[in-house]
N, C-alpha and C positions, 0 to 999 in steps of 0.2 A: 753103824758109822757108812753115814753116806758119801761113796768114791768116785773115781771120775767117772764122768756120764759119756762112755765109749759107743752107746746106740744111739746116742739123743739124734732129733731131728737137726737138720743144718740147713743154710743156706748159701748162697755166692756171693759177695762183696763185689762192687764194680771193681775192685783192683783183683779180682778172680780167686779171693781169698777166700774158703770156706768155713764159715765158722758157725757154732751151736745155735738156735734162732730163736736167741733169747737172751738180752742186754741186763743190764742192769741202772736204775736212772739213782739221779746220785744229787739233786735237790735235796732231797732231806737232811743228807750229812755236811749241807754249807753250815746248819746251825740258824740263828736267828736274823733278820737283816727284817725293816720296816719301810711304808710309806709313810711318815709321820709315827701315830702310833697305831699303825694299824700292822701288825705281823706279815708279815710274807715269807718264812719260812715255816718249818714243822717243829718249832722247839728246841732245845737244850743239846748238845751231841757230845760224845766222848769221843774225839780222835783217835786215839790208841783201838779201841772197836770198830769204828769205822775203816780203819786201816785191814782190822784181824779180817773185817768182814769182805775186802774187797780183795784181799790177799787168798782169803778162802775161797771167794767165787774163782780167783782165776786157777787155783787148786783144782775146783771141779771143772776147768774147762773155759769158761764163759772167758769171750775176748770182744763182747765190746762194752763200752762204758758209754753213758752219756750225759753229759752235763752243763753247765750255763757261766759264763761271764758273770750274772748277777744272783746265782745262787749263794746267798752266807756272805753277799758283797763280793765275790772270788774265792772265799774263804775253801766252795766244794770242789775247785779246780786246784786250788793249791794240795788240799788232802789227797786226790785222785795225783796230784804230781808227785807226793811222794810216797808214794802207793808201788806206782806203777814206775814213773820216770819214763824214757824213752825207748821204750821195749817193742822191738817192730812186730813182735806177735798179737797184740792188743792193739783194735782200732777204740779210738777217742775222737766222740762227738762232742762238740760244746759249740755255742749258740752266741747270739750278737743281739744288738739293738734294745736292751733295757740294761740303761746305763747307772751304777750306785757308787758311791763312796766307800774306800775299804775302809776308813777309819770311822767315821759314824754309820756304816752299817744301813746307811739311807738308801733307798731310790732315790735318782736325780732326773728321772723321764726317759725317754723314747729316744733315741739315736738312731739314724742311717743314712748320713753322711758319708763321703767316699772318706774323709781324714779320720773320723770319729771307728767308720771300720777297720781299717788300716791300724789303727792305734789298738783297739780292742783285741784282733787277732794277735799284734805282739804281746800286749799282755798273756793273753791267754795262752802262746807259745812258753812263755816264762812262767807262770802258775805252772803250768804242765809240764815243764820240763821237756819239752817237744824241740827237738826241728823244724818239724811239720806238724800243721794239723790235718789228720786224718778228714775230717766229716764238721765242715763249718755250716751250722741254720740260720739261719734270718728269722730273730725271733719276737717278731712283732708280728699280730696274726690277725692284724687288720688295718695293714698300713696300707692305702691307697694302692689298687695295683697298676695302674699307669708309672706312677712315682716311682714303683720298686724296680723301673727297668735299668738306674742309675746304682741301686743297690747289686742288682749282682752282674753287673757289667764289671764294677767293684772286684766283683768276685772271682770274677773270670779274669781279670788284670790278677788278681794274688794265687790263683794255680796255675797258670803261666808265669809265673814270678816262683815258683815253687813252694810256696808260703802254704797253703791249702792242699790237699790230695782230688777234695770233692767237696757238692756245697748240695744246700738245700733248705726247704722253706718250714720252720713249724707254724703250720697254719690250719684251721679247720674249714677252712672255705672252697671250694671245690674251684672254684673259678682263677683263684689265686693260682693254687696246685698247676692249674695245666698250663700256667701264665708260660714260664720259664722250661718248659720240657724238650725247646728244640735246645736250649744252648748246651754244648758239650761239659761235662762235670755238674751236671744238675742229675743228682741220684736217687735223692731221697724226698717225701712229707715226712714230718712228724704231727700227727693229727690227734685228737681224741677217739677211744674207741677203747670197747668193754662191752658183755655182753648187754648190757642196757642203751647202748649206743652204738649201732652197729653199721652206720654212716656208707648206705651201698653207693652213694654218686661217689665219695672219694676213694673208696675203692676202685670203682669203674676205670679211674684214670689213672691208679697205681698199675694196676693189670694189663691197662691198653698197650701202654706205654713201659712197663720191667722197670717202673720205679719200686723202691725198698718203703713201706709203710712199718713207720717206729711208731710203735702204739704208746703214748703218754696215757696218764688215767686208765691201763690195764685193768687194775683194780678198785677204779671208782674212787680213787682219792684213801683206799682202806677200806670202804664199807665189805667189799669183796676177800677181806680174808678172814670175814666172820668175827673179827674181835670187838664189834660194839654191838650196845645191846640201847633200843631206844631210849635209856634213861643215863647212858652216858655220855658226859663230856670231855670233848679235848683241853690240851693245856692252854695255859693263858697267853702262851708267845707260840700256838699251831695256827698256819693260814686258815683248816677246816672252823674256824672260830669266831673267823673275820666275816664281815657282812660286804662277802664280793657277790658282783651280779653274774659270775661265770661257776660260784659255787654252789653246783646245782642239790648235791647227794647231802649235803650236811646244812642244816639250820641252824644258827645259834650254838653252832659247836656239836649238837646233838643231829642223828641219822633223820632227814628229810622224812616224812611218813611215809610218802608217794613211793621211794626206794628203796624205805622198807620192805613195805610186800611185794612191791619186786624182788625183793632180796628172797623173801620166801616160798616165792613162787616156783625159782629153781633151783635152790637150794639140795635138795634131794638128787636132781637133774647132775648137777656139776661136780658132787660127789661118787659121780659113777667110776666103779674099776679102783677105789682105795685110796682118791683123791684124797684133797685136803680142800678145800672151799676153794684157795688162793691154788691151785693148782689146778683146778675145774676153770677158771676163767681165763689163765693163759694155757688150756687144752681149748675153749673154745676160741680164742684168736687164732691158733695155730689151725683148727678145722674151718675157720672162716675164710680163709686166702691164704693161698700158698706163698704170699709176698710178706704177710708179718710179723715185725720185728719186736715183739712186746719189751717193754723196760720197767718192770715193777721196781720201785723204791723199796730203798732199804736202810736199816740203821745196824743190824746186830747182823753175827755172823748166823742166830739160827733161821734169820728171814731170807738170807742169802740162800743159804741150805735146804727152807721148801721154797723156796723160788726154781733154785738150779733142778729140785727133783721132782719139776714136772717135767723135762725136758724127759725122761727114760718113761715113761708114762704115755708121751706123745699126743695127736689132735684128740677131740671128745669124736666119738663114733656118727654118721651119718643120721641113725634114727633118734640119738640122743639130741644134738641139735635142730633138728624138726619138732621133736618135744618142747624143748626148749621156746621157741618161737611159740609155739601154740600156746603157753603157758603164761607167755607175757604178751599174746597179741589182746587179749582185752584187758588189760592195764596200763 
């Protein structure tokens, strides 16, 4: 039985709090939501199991959870609020910008005007049952860089009013990541990063400015869990089966062949030291930079335990990292 991770690797946050260098991503526990007929969630969920999984993560020492106002059209925030509430020893990060309708479970489009930002923050506070949002992140990846100034001015105002403690941007664009580093309270970039996407330009900006690199997609949408075979198809309500331009790891609900080949090239290296494939993928992120904070998704207690178990094993060794680079260089 996995017990609390007393010797886990840690990092210090903007507020001086030291936490294990692992968060839990809460997209999947939000359940289904849609853009028309296109699924944007990860399928049906069991809220009771989600809450047990969150509680298990807390028992194991996890102190960082990441969600968003649109996951499950707000349902993810509500479940997280039920499980954690206003505990001040746990950091909750949420996001705004992709609006949804709670009743229809439909995406209603991007919004980033000051009125909406304030309304979204208040709604997140209510759902999460918090007095203040620890970290509020802008969720529009490709938002015009100059127009983002008004967005972050609003976030600065919310911080001054005590509504939020800190803010960041969920974006994969280094120029956007660098735009607001001068603002007091701008502490993090959430971006895609995993064994297949090392994003050196983004990491350079983060390290030079002492930001936190919150790694979404650390398991490549589940590909690096090792649970998918080339002929296995995801469920009909699963976003990985949708024809979305950014969905590169899966095509038509199955592993994309080029990524299946990359996985096989590094599989044996990632399980070095008795790790599972999932744990090796997280260990790669910790070895890649001292600023990384992976947020693997979960829906069950078992997934939480596997994710958290990676902490006790620590980062991959430098020689293993070099071999992984070599293995992927020709693919």
